[in-house]
Backbone as JSON, one array per atom type, in Angstrom:
{
  "sequence": "MLALERLDADASPGAQRVTIGASAHADLELCGLCLTTPAGEPLLDHLDLRVRRGERILISGDPAVTVSLFKAIAGLWPWGSGEIRLPAGRELMFVPQHPFLPVDSLRAALSYPQPPERFSTASLQRALECAGLAWLAPRLDAHEDWSRELPLRAQQRLGMARIFLQQPGWIFIAEATDALAAKDEIDTLELLHHELPNATLLNISRRGRQNHFYDRRLVLERPQPAPARPEHPAPKLPEA",
  "N": [[223.12, -18.07, 164.0], [224.46, -15.45, 165.19], [225.85, -12.19, 165.45], [225.17, -9.67, 166.19], [224.38, -6.67, 167.93], [222.16, -6.98, 170.61], [218.96, -5.55, 171.02], [216.72, -3.51, 172.99], [213.58, -4.69, 172.84], [211.13, -3.75, 173.58], [207.83, -2.62, 173.17], [204.91, -0.61, 172.74], [201.75, -1.94, 173.88], [199.85, -3.64, 171.44], [201.09, -2.46, 169.31], [202.27, -2.44, 165.92], [204.21, -5.12, 164.62], [207.13, -6.54, 163.11], [206.84, -9.56, 161.37], [208.29, -12.74, 161.59], [209.03, -15.65, 159.85], [209.26, -18.95, 158.37], [210.41, -19.59, 155.1], [208.83, -21.22, 152.34], [210.52, -21.95, 150.45], [213.98, -22.15, 149.3], [214.76, -19.58, 149.64], [215.22, -16.13, 150.67], [212.64, -14.09, 151.71], [211.1, -10.98, 151.61], [208.25, -9.4, 152.49], [206.15, -6.87, 151.85], [207.55, -5.24, 153.66], [207.9, -2.97, 156.22], [209.77, -0.66, 158.07], [210.38, 1.02, 161.13], [211.64, 3.54, 163.39], [212.1, 3.0, 166.98], [210.54, 5.05, 168.0], [208.64, 5.36, 166.1], [209.18, 6.66, 163.71], [209.4, 6.61, 160.17], [211.48, 4.3, 158.42], [211.8, 2.45, 156.35], [209.8, 1.61, 153.6], [207.39, -0.55, 152.66], [208.86, -2.81, 151.36], [209.37, -5.24, 148.98], [210.99, -8.17, 148.35], [212.87, -10.79, 146.97], [215.45, -12.95, 147.64], [217.49, -15.14, 146.1], [218.98, -18.35, 146.59], [222.49, -18.4, 146.57], [222.84, -15.95, 145.35], [224.51, -12.76, 145.05], [224.45, -9.75, 146.57], [224.8, -6.29, 146.58], [224.37, -3.8, 148.94], [223.4, -0.52, 149.51], [223.03, 2.93, 150.61], [221.04, 4.79, 152.97], [222.59, 4.57, 156.07], [221.22, 4.04, 158.49], [218.93, 2.79, 157.64], [219.82, 0.52, 156.19], [221.29, -0.98, 158.1], [219.3, -1.41, 160.0], [217.62, -3.05, 158.52], [219.13, -5.44, 158.33], [219.2, -6.09, 161.04], [216.51, -6.52, 161.48], [216.07, -8.82, 159.94], [217.63, -10.53, 161.42], [216.07, -10.79, 163.61], [216.15, -8.87, 165.57], [215.09, -6.38, 165.39], [212.13, -5.29, 165.84], [210.37, -3.27, 165.16], [207.92, -2.03, 163.14], [206.23, -3.35, 160.27], [204.85, -6.0, 158.22], [206.35, -8.93, 156.65], [208.99, -11.25, 157.18], [210.48, -13.9, 155.63], [212.44, -16.51, 156.33], [215.1, -18.4, 154.79], [214.55, -21.85, 154.4], [216.07, -24.23, 156.48], [218.69, -23.26, 156.33], [221.79, -21.89, 157.43], [222.42, -18.8, 158.96], [224.73, -16.13, 159.0], [225.79, -13.2, 160.55], [227.88, -10.48, 160.07], [229.15, -7.88, 161.67], [230.31, -4.41, 161.55], [232.02, -3.93, 163.67], [233.14, -6.63, 164.98], [232.01, -8.88, 167.54], [234.22, -9.79, 170.03], [235.1, -12.1, 172.23], [236.61, -11.95, 175.5], [238.93, -14.07, 175.64], [240.51, -17.13, 174.57], [242.21, -16.91, 171.39], [241.4, -18.93, 169.75], [238.81, -19.46, 170.72], [237.62, -16.98, 170.21], [237.7, -16.89, 167.43], [236.11, -19.07, 166.78], [233.63, -18.36, 167.75], [230.08, -17.92, 167.33], [230.17, -20.59, 167.99], [231.25, -23.53, 169.86], [234.74, -23.82, 170.63], [235.91, -26.35, 170.46], [234.69, -27.58, 168.39], [236.04, -27.25, 166.04], [238.94, -28.13, 164.18], [242.47, -27.62, 164.79], [243.88, -27.3, 162.42], [241.86, -26.41, 160.65], [241.2, -23.97, 161.79], [243.6, -22.58, 161.48], [243.72, -22.51, 158.7], [241.51, -20.88, 158.14], [242.34, -18.44, 159.25], [244.49, -17.94, 157.57], [243.2, -17.59, 155.08], [241.88, -15.22, 155.59], [243.91, -13.44, 155.74], [245.36, -13.42, 158.08], [247.43, -15.05, 158.87], [249.65, -14.68, 160.45], [248.72, -14.66, 163.01], [248.27, -17.26, 163.74], [250.11, -18.74, 165.48], [249.21, -17.88, 167.92], [246.86, -19.02, 168.75], [246.02, -20.18, 171.18], [246.39, -18.18, 172.97], [245.23, -16.01, 175.51], [243.43, -13.1, 175.39], [242.21, -9.69, 175.48], [240.8, -9.24, 172.74], [239.56, -7.23, 171.3], [240.87, -4.99, 172.1], [243.5, -5.69, 171.74], [243.87, -6.01, 169.02], [244.01, -4.0, 166.02], [241.35, -2.23, 164.27], [241.29, -3.03, 161.58], [242.45, -5.62, 161.65], [240.61, -6.83, 163.34], [238.33, -6.81, 161.72], [239.21, -8.52, 159.72], [239.34, -10.82, 161.25], [236.64, -11.24, 161.73], [235.89, -11.91, 159.11], [237.39, -14.23, 158.88], [235.93, -15.95, 160.46], [233.82, -16.56, 158.78], [235.07, -18.05, 156.73], [235.83, -20.2, 158.29], [233.44, -21.27, 159.47], [231.59, -21.45, 157.44], [228.83, -20.63, 156.57], [225.52, -20.87, 155.05], [224.21, -18.54, 154.35], [225.26, -15.23, 154.23], [225.65, -12.19, 155.84], [227.0, -9.16, 155.58], [227.89, -6.3, 157.22], [229.21, -3.53, 156.44], [231.67, -4.6, 157.07], [234.14, -4.86, 155.96], [235.21, -2.44, 155.48], [237.39, -1.22, 156.64], [239.55, -2.27, 155.41], [242.18, -2.12, 152.97], [241.64, -1.18, 149.51], [242.4, -3.16, 147.54], [242.83, -5.37, 149.21], [240.27, -5.78, 150.25], [238.78, -6.48, 147.95], [240.2, -8.77, 147.15], [239.67, -10.43, 149.34], [236.87, -10.78, 149.16], [236.68, -12.04, 146.68], [238.06, -14.41, 147.23], [236.37, -15.41, 149.13], [234.13, -16.03, 147.59], [235.27, -18.03, 146.07], [235.9, -20.0, 147.98], [233.43, -20.5, 149.17], [231.34, -21.15, 147.12], [228.6, -21.57, 146.78], [227.31, -20.07, 148.64], [225.07, -17.53, 149.8], [225.3, -14.04, 149.58], [224.88, -10.96, 151.16], [225.82, -7.72, 151.2], [226.47, -4.85, 152.95], [227.73, -1.89, 151.91], [229.35, 1.21, 151.52], [231.13, 1.88, 149.64], [231.13, 0.78, 146.99], [232.96, -0.06, 145.1], [233.43, -2.53, 144.15], [231.64, -3.49, 142.29], [231.5, -5.34, 140.2], [231.48, -7.78, 141.35], [229.0, -8.5, 142.18], [225.58, -9.7, 141.75], [223.33, -8.14, 141.85], [222.28, -4.81, 142.8], [221.13, -3.06, 145.6], [219.56, -0.21, 146.64], [218.8, 1.59, 149.45], [216.76, 3.95, 150.93], [215.42, 6.37, 153.23], [211.86, 6.82, 153.34], [210.45, 9.56, 151.6], [208.81, 12.38, 152.99], [205.4, 13.13, 152.28], [204.62, 15.83, 150.08], [203.52, 18.94, 151.41], [200.14, 19.9, 151.18], [199.03, 22.69, 149.33], [197.52, 25.48, 150.91], [194.36, 26.75, 150.22], [193.29, 30.01, 149.76], [190.51, 31.49, 151.49], [187.51, 32.17, 149.66], [186.85, 35.48, 148.52], [184.24, 37.54, 149.61], [181.73, 39.17, 147.7], [181.82, 42.72, 147.46], [179.6, 44.88, 149.16]],
  "CA": [[224.5, -17.69, 164.21], [224.31, -14.02, 165.15], [226.86, -11.42, 166.17], [224.7, -8.3, 166.21], [224.02, -6.21, 169.25], [220.76, -7.16, 170.94], [218.33, -4.29, 171.38], [215.5, -3.58, 173.79], [212.48, -4.85, 171.87], [209.86, -3.36, 174.18], [206.97, -1.76, 172.36], [203.63, -0.42, 173.37], [200.82, -3.02, 173.55], [199.06, -3.44, 170.23], [201.88, -1.86, 168.23], [202.58, -3.35, 164.82], [205.53, -5.72, 164.71], [207.58, -7.32, 161.97], [206.62, -10.99, 161.55], [209.36, -13.58, 161.03], [208.65, -17.04, 159.69], [210.1, -19.75, 157.48], [209.99, -19.62, 153.71], [208.59, -22.55, 151.78], [211.56, -22.14, 149.45], [215.34, -21.94, 149.79], [214.99, -18.17, 149.4], [214.84, -15.14, 151.66], [211.55, -13.31, 151.15], [210.62, -9.83, 152.37], [206.91, -9.16, 151.94], [205.54, -5.66, 152.37], [208.28, -4.92, 154.88], [208.03, -1.57, 156.64], [210.54, -0.53, 159.3], [210.35, 2.33, 161.76], [212.42, 3.65, 164.61], [211.25, 2.71, 168.14], [209.62, 6.16, 168.2], [207.63, 5.33, 165.05], [209.57, 7.38, 162.51], [209.58, 5.64, 159.09], [212.8, 4.02, 157.89], [211.68, 1.67, 155.11], [208.38, 1.58, 153.28], [206.85, -1.57, 151.77], [209.88, -3.47, 150.54], [209.14, -6.62, 148.54], [212.27, -8.62, 147.81], [213.22, -12.22, 147.07], [216.86, -13.22, 147.42], [217.62, -16.56, 145.81], [220.2, -18.99, 147.07], [223.66, -18.22, 145.74], [222.96, -14.58, 144.84], [225.39, -11.81, 145.74], [223.75, -8.47, 146.46], [225.43, -5.13, 147.21], [223.34, -2.94, 149.52], [223.9, 0.8, 149.87], [221.98, 3.87, 150.95], [221.04, 5.36, 154.31], [223.09, 3.55, 157.0], [220.21, 3.69, 159.49], [217.98, 1.88, 157.0], [220.46, -0.74, 155.82], [221.61, -1.75, 159.3], [218.03, -1.84, 160.6], [217.13, -4.17, 157.73], [219.84, -6.64, 158.77], [218.77, -6.41, 162.4], [215.17, -7.08, 161.38], [216.22, -10.2, 159.46], [218.2, -11.3, 162.53], [215.09, -10.87, 164.69], [216.53, -7.92, 166.61], [214.46, -5.08, 165.13], [210.72, -5.64, 165.64], [209.53, -2.11, 164.92], [207.46, -1.93, 161.77], [205.19, -4.31, 159.89], [205.24, -6.85, 157.1], [206.8, -10.29, 156.97], [210.29, -11.75, 156.74], [210.47, -15.36, 155.55], [213.83, -16.95, 156.28], [215.3, -19.61, 153.97], [214.39, -23.06, 155.19], [217.19, -25.14, 156.67], [219.98, -22.66, 156.02], [222.41, -21.19, 158.55], [222.67, -17.4, 158.67], [225.77, -15.49, 159.79], [225.85, -11.75, 160.43], [229.22, -9.98, 160.38], [229.03, -6.43, 161.8], [231.5, -3.6, 161.33], [232.88, -4.19, 164.82], [232.74, -7.97, 165.43], [232.14, -9.18, 168.97], [235.39, -10.62, 170.3], [235.11, -12.39, 173.66], [237.9, -11.99, 176.19], [239.14, -15.53, 175.72], [241.57, -17.53, 173.64], [241.95, -16.59, 169.98], [240.65, -20.08, 169.24], [237.41, -19.25, 171.07], [237.15, -15.78, 169.51], [237.52, -17.24, 166.03], [235.02, -20.05, 166.68], [232.38, -17.76, 168.24], [229.46, -18.34, 168.59], [230.26, -22.03, 168.15], [232.3, -23.93, 170.81], [236.01, -23.97, 169.91], [236.27, -27.75, 170.23], [234.02, -28.05, 167.18], [236.91, -27.07, 164.88], [240.32, -28.6, 164.33], [243.49, -26.59, 164.71], [244.19, -27.08, 161.0], [240.81, -25.6, 160.03], [241.35, -22.62, 162.33], [244.76, -21.98, 160.82], [243.33, -22.27, 157.31], [240.61, -19.72, 158.13], [243.18, -17.27, 159.48], [245.27, -17.73, 156.35], [242.3, -17.06, 154.05], [241.52, -13.85, 155.95], [245.1, -12.61, 155.81], [245.81, -13.35, 159.48], [248.28, -16.21, 159.16], [250.61, -14.3, 161.5], [248.11, -14.88, 164.32], [248.1, -18.7, 163.99], [250.82, -19.22, 166.67], [248.59, -17.37, 169.15], [245.5, -19.56, 168.87], [245.68, -20.48, 172.56], [246.65, -17.02, 173.81], [244.02, -15.37, 176.05], [243.58, -11.65, 175.34], [241.05, -8.88, 175.12], [241.16, -9.07, 171.33], [239.06, -5.95, 170.81], [241.91, -4.01, 172.44], [244.78, -6.18, 171.26], [243.96, -5.93, 167.55], [243.42, -2.82, 165.38], [240.07, -2.51, 163.62], [241.5, -3.77, 160.34], [242.64, -7.04, 161.99], [239.33, -7.31, 163.88], [237.45, -7.11, 160.59], [239.73, -9.74, 159.1], [238.94, -11.94, 162.11], [235.23, -11.49, 161.42], [235.84, -12.65, 157.85], [237.92, -15.58, 159.12], [234.82, -16.77, 160.98], [233.05, -17.05, 157.63], [235.86, -19.12, 156.11], [235.85, -21.34, 159.2], [232.13, -21.85, 159.79], [230.98, -21.71, 156.14], [227.36, -20.59, 156.58], [224.87, -20.81, 153.74], [223.79, -17.17, 154.09], [226.22, -14.33, 154.85], [225.22, -10.8, 155.88], [228.15, -8.37, 155.96], [227.47, -4.92, 157.44], [230.38, -2.65, 156.41], [232.67, -5.33, 157.85], [235.43, -4.87, 155.25], [235.49, -1.06, 155.11], [238.69, -0.8, 157.16], [240.6, -2.88, 154.6], [242.58, -1.43, 151.74], [240.78, -1.55, 148.38], [242.8, -4.44, 146.95], [242.61, -6.43, 150.2], [238.84, -6.03, 150.33], [238.38, -7.2, 146.74], [240.8, -10.1, 147.2], [238.96, -11.21, 150.35], [235.55, -11.14, 148.63], [236.89, -13.01, 145.61], [238.41, -15.68, 147.86], [235.15, -15.88, 149.78], [233.32, -16.68, 146.55], [235.97, -19.25, 145.66], [235.83, -20.98, 149.05], [232.02, -20.79, 149.45], [230.71, -20.75, 145.86], [227.14, -21.68, 146.81], [226.76, -19.24, 149.7], [224.39, -16.28, 149.43], [225.97, -12.91, 150.23], [224.31, -9.61, 151.15], [226.91, -6.91, 151.75], [226.26, -3.41, 153.07], [228.98, -1.16, 151.7], [229.17, 2.54, 150.93], [232.22, 2.13, 148.69], [230.66, 0.49, 145.64], [234.08, -0.18, 144.17], [233.56, -3.91, 143.72], [230.34, -3.81, 141.71], [231.58, -6.5, 139.31], [231.39, -9.0, 142.16], [227.61, -8.73, 142.6], [224.54, -9.93, 140.76], [222.35, -7.05, 141.94], [222.54, -3.75, 143.77], [219.91, -2.59, 146.25], [219.77, 1.08, 147.29], [217.72, 1.8, 150.41], [216.7, 5.29, 151.51], [214.2, 6.64, 154.0], [210.78, 7.37, 152.52], [210.32, 11.01, 151.64], [207.47, 12.79, 153.42], [204.53, 13.66, 151.22], [204.63, 17.3, 150.07], [202.35, 19.56, 152.04], [199.16, 20.43, 150.22], [198.9, 24.16, 149.49], [196.24, 25.94, 151.47], [193.65, 27.67, 149.31], [192.67, 31.1, 150.53], [189.03, 31.52, 151.46], [187.03, 33.09, 148.61], [186.41, 36.79, 149.0], [182.83, 37.85, 149.4], [181.57, 40.4, 146.93], [181.57, 43.92, 148.27], [178.21, 45.34, 149.13]],
  "C": [[224.59, -16.17, 164.08], [225.42, -13.34, 165.93], [226.47, -9.95, 166.16], [224.28, -7.94, 167.63], [222.53, -6.41, 169.48], [220.2, -5.84, 171.45], [217.12, -4.55, 172.26], [214.32, -3.6, 172.84], [211.14, -4.46, 172.45], [209.11, -2.44, 173.22], [205.65, -1.65, 173.05], [202.67, -1.53, 172.97], [200.0, -2.67, 172.31], [199.82, -2.82, 169.09], [202.16, -2.9, 167.16], [204.0, -3.86, 164.97], [205.85, -6.45, 163.41], [207.4, -8.8, 162.29], [207.74, -11.77, 160.88], [208.89, -15.03, 161.0], [209.62, -17.75, 158.75], [209.53, -19.7, 156.07], [209.73, -21.06, 153.29], [209.65, -22.9, 150.74], [212.94, -21.99, 150.1], [215.74, -20.48, 149.63], [214.69, -17.36, 150.65], [213.79, -14.25, 151.03], [211.16, -12.19, 152.13], [209.31, -9.4, 151.72], [206.28, -7.95, 152.62], [206.23, -5.15, 153.62], [208.38, -3.4, 155.08], [208.8, -1.55, 157.95], [210.43, 0.89, 159.81], [211.36, 2.36, 162.89], [211.52, 3.25, 165.78], [210.23, 3.81, 168.42], [208.55, 6.24, 167.1], [207.97, 6.1, 163.8], [209.89, 6.39, 161.39], [211.03, 5.53, 158.63], [212.73, 3.37, 156.5], [210.2, 1.45, 154.85], [208.08, 0.51, 152.24], [207.89, -2.13, 150.79], [209.45, -4.91, 150.25], [210.41, -7.09, 147.84], [212.4, -10.12, 147.99], [214.7, -12.36, 146.72], [217.01, -14.72, 147.25], [218.97, -17.09, 146.28], [221.34, -18.8, 146.07], [223.83, -16.83, 145.17], [223.94, -13.78, 145.68], [224.83, -10.41, 145.49], [224.52, -7.4, 147.23], [224.32, -4.19, 147.67], [224.0, -1.63, 149.93], [222.72, 1.7, 150.2], [222.15, 4.41, 152.36], [221.5, 4.31, 155.32], [222.07, 3.12, 158.04], [219.22, 2.67, 158.92], [218.62, 0.52, 156.74], [220.76, -1.6, 157.04], [220.35, -2.24, 159.99], [217.43, -3.02, 159.84], [217.8, -5.47, 158.18], [219.39, -7.06, 160.16], [217.36, -7.0, 162.39], [215.22, -8.53, 160.92], [216.76, -11.1, 160.56], [217.22, -11.44, 163.7], [215.34, -9.9, 165.81], [215.93, -6.54, 166.41], [212.98, -5.33, 164.82], [209.84, -4.49, 165.19], [209.19, -1.97, 163.44], [206.34, -2.92, 161.51], [205.68, -5.07, 158.66], [205.84, -8.15, 157.59], [208.18, -10.57, 156.39], [210.22, -13.27, 156.77], [211.91, -15.84, 155.33], [213.97, -18.23, 155.47], [215.3, -20.86, 154.84], [215.7, -23.84, 155.27], [218.55, -24.57, 156.39], [220.48, -21.87, 157.23], [222.79, -19.78, 158.12], [223.8, -16.89, 159.57], [225.78, -14.0, 159.48], [227.22, -11.27, 160.9], [229.14, -8.46, 160.45], [230.37, -5.72, 161.59], [232.52, -3.8, 162.45], [232.48, -5.56, 165.38], [232.92, -8.13, 166.94], [233.29, -10.16, 169.16], [235.43, -10.89, 171.81], [236.52, -12.33, 174.23], [238.18, -13.45, 176.52], [240.33, -15.86, 174.83], [241.2, -17.09, 172.22], [241.15, -17.71, 169.33], [239.16, -19.9, 169.5], [236.83, -18.05, 170.35], [236.87, -16.07, 168.04], [236.32, -18.18, 165.85], [233.66, -19.47, 167.04], [231.36, -17.6, 167.1], [229.45, -19.86, 168.8], [231.32, -22.37, 169.21], [233.59, -24.21, 170.08], [236.38, -25.42, 169.63], [235.6, -28.33, 168.98], [234.97, -28.05, 165.98], [238.32, -27.55, 165.18], [241.28, -27.43, 164.25], [243.83, -26.28, 163.26], [243.14, -26.2, 160.33], [240.85, -24.16, 160.54], [242.5, -21.89, 161.65], [244.45, -21.65, 159.37], [242.43, -21.04, 157.21], [241.39, -18.43, 158.33], [243.99, -16.93, 158.22], [244.41, -17.1, 155.26], [241.96, -15.59, 154.31], [242.72, -12.94, 156.06], [245.64, -12.44, 157.21], [246.69, -14.54, 159.84], [249.27, -15.94, 160.28], [250.05, -14.5, 162.91], [248.01, -16.37, 164.68], [248.87, -19.2, 165.21], [250.17, -18.8, 167.99], [247.18, -17.92, 169.38], [245.09, -19.8, 170.33], [246.05, -19.35, 173.52], [245.33, -16.39, 174.24], [244.27, -13.86, 176.11], [242.21, -10.99, 175.24], [241.28, -8.45, 173.67], [240.63, -7.78, 170.74], [240.02, -4.8, 171.13], [243.26, -4.4, 171.84], [244.97, -5.95, 169.78], [243.39, -4.61, 167.04], [242.15, -3.23, 164.62], [240.26, -3.33, 162.35], [241.67, -5.27, 160.61], [241.37, -7.63, 162.59], [238.38, -7.67, 162.75], [237.92, -8.35, 159.84], [239.34, -10.98, 159.93], [237.47, -12.27, 161.91], [235.07, -12.25, 160.12], [236.37, -14.06, 158.02], [236.85, -16.5, 159.68], [233.99, -17.35, 159.84], [233.78, -18.22, 156.98], [235.84, -20.38, 156.98], [234.5, -22.04, 159.27], [231.27, -22.1, 158.56], [229.44, -21.75, 156.19], [226.79, -20.53, 155.18], [224.49, -19.4, 153.35], [224.67, -16.23, 154.9], [225.72, -12.89, 154.72], [226.38, -9.96, 156.43], [227.72, -6.9, 156.04], [228.7, -4.02, 157.58], [231.56, -3.28, 157.15], [233.99, -5.5, 157.11], [235.89, -3.45, 154.94], [236.82, -0.56, 155.64], [239.84, -1.36, 156.34], [240.96, -1.98, 153.42], [241.77, -1.98, 150.57], [241.13, -2.92, 147.82], [242.55, -5.59, 147.92], [241.14, -6.79, 150.32], [238.37, -6.87, 149.13], [238.92, -8.63, 146.76], [240.06, -11.0, 148.2], [237.6, -11.67, 149.83], [235.68, -12.18, 147.51], [237.23, -14.38, 146.2], [237.2, -16.27, 148.57], [234.26, -16.6, 148.77], [233.96, -17.99, 146.1], [235.8, -20.36, 146.7], [234.39, -21.41, 149.35], [231.19, -20.42, 148.21], [229.19, -20.79, 145.89], [226.5, -20.82, 147.89], [226.09, -18.0, 149.11], [225.02, -15.15, 150.23], [225.17, -11.64, 150.05], [225.3, -8.73, 151.89], [226.51, -5.44, 151.75], [227.61, -2.73, 152.91], [228.67, 0.17, 151.06], [230.22, 2.83, 149.85], [231.78, 1.9, 147.25], [231.76, 0.29, 144.62], [234.26, -1.59, 143.65], [232.26, -4.38, 143.09], [230.36, -5.05, 140.84], [231.35, -7.81, 140.06], [229.94, -9.42, 142.39], [226.67, -8.98, 141.42], [223.55, -8.78, 140.7], [222.84, -6.01, 142.93], [221.2, -3.24, 144.29], [220.24, -1.3, 146.99], [218.55, 1.37, 148.17], [217.82, 3.19, 151.03], [215.42, 5.43, 152.33], [213.12, 7.18, 153.08], [210.68, 8.87, 152.7], [208.91, 11.38, 152.1], [206.68, 13.37, 152.25], [204.56, 15.18, 151.26], [203.35, 17.86, 150.66], [201.42, 20.11, 150.96], [199.01, 21.92, 150.42], [197.52, 24.51, 150.03], [195.63, 26.96, 150.51], [193.02, 28.78, 150.13], [191.15, 31.07, 150.41], [188.57, 32.52, 150.4], [186.56, 34.4, 149.22], [184.93, 36.97, 148.67], [182.71, 39.13, 148.57], [181.27, 41.59, 147.84], [180.14, 44.37, 148.08], [178.11, 46.59, 148.27]]
}
């Protein structure tokens, strides 16, 4: 269940690639994960991490690194090396800063990427209410270009409403609440924990104002280049 932009994954033959497989546990495991740009510039160096089911982790640091990590987990960023082991049998949902909103009915936009007939009208209305969008419930069957019709704050709320509706086991939020006011963001995250108490949450945020909500914090920065070794001058020969 992905809503991240797909990237051109072409790479030169023989180039190292990130390996994605299934974990033998209900955990997400990153083993010796290194990420680079398509040009080979280092982004992340040898990350070993196990995220257990039900954990809530706040992720901050270099935006290029954090977003690339999520894209790698989603299978959309192959550049690098190491292994990603996805939790067995669990559904993953990625919520980006600008959620993809198809030009369709609000019902379809809220249900995306699932077919709208999968969900009852009552469940759609409930999801909108949880995300603070109850005022949109009468427009469920209206067809609009929702990315133009709604301001960013309402678009981000719609991305959160998808979580309340579809209730995935693993949730990856990439700065997808940053347009909300501080209290609204905290209230939404608290309600998310109440409605999906067993879900695992990894949230990229640069605000860090809701630290009490998380079990752990992960700060990711680009690896620093090794300092240049000083050149030793050639020894002087004794004068004749």
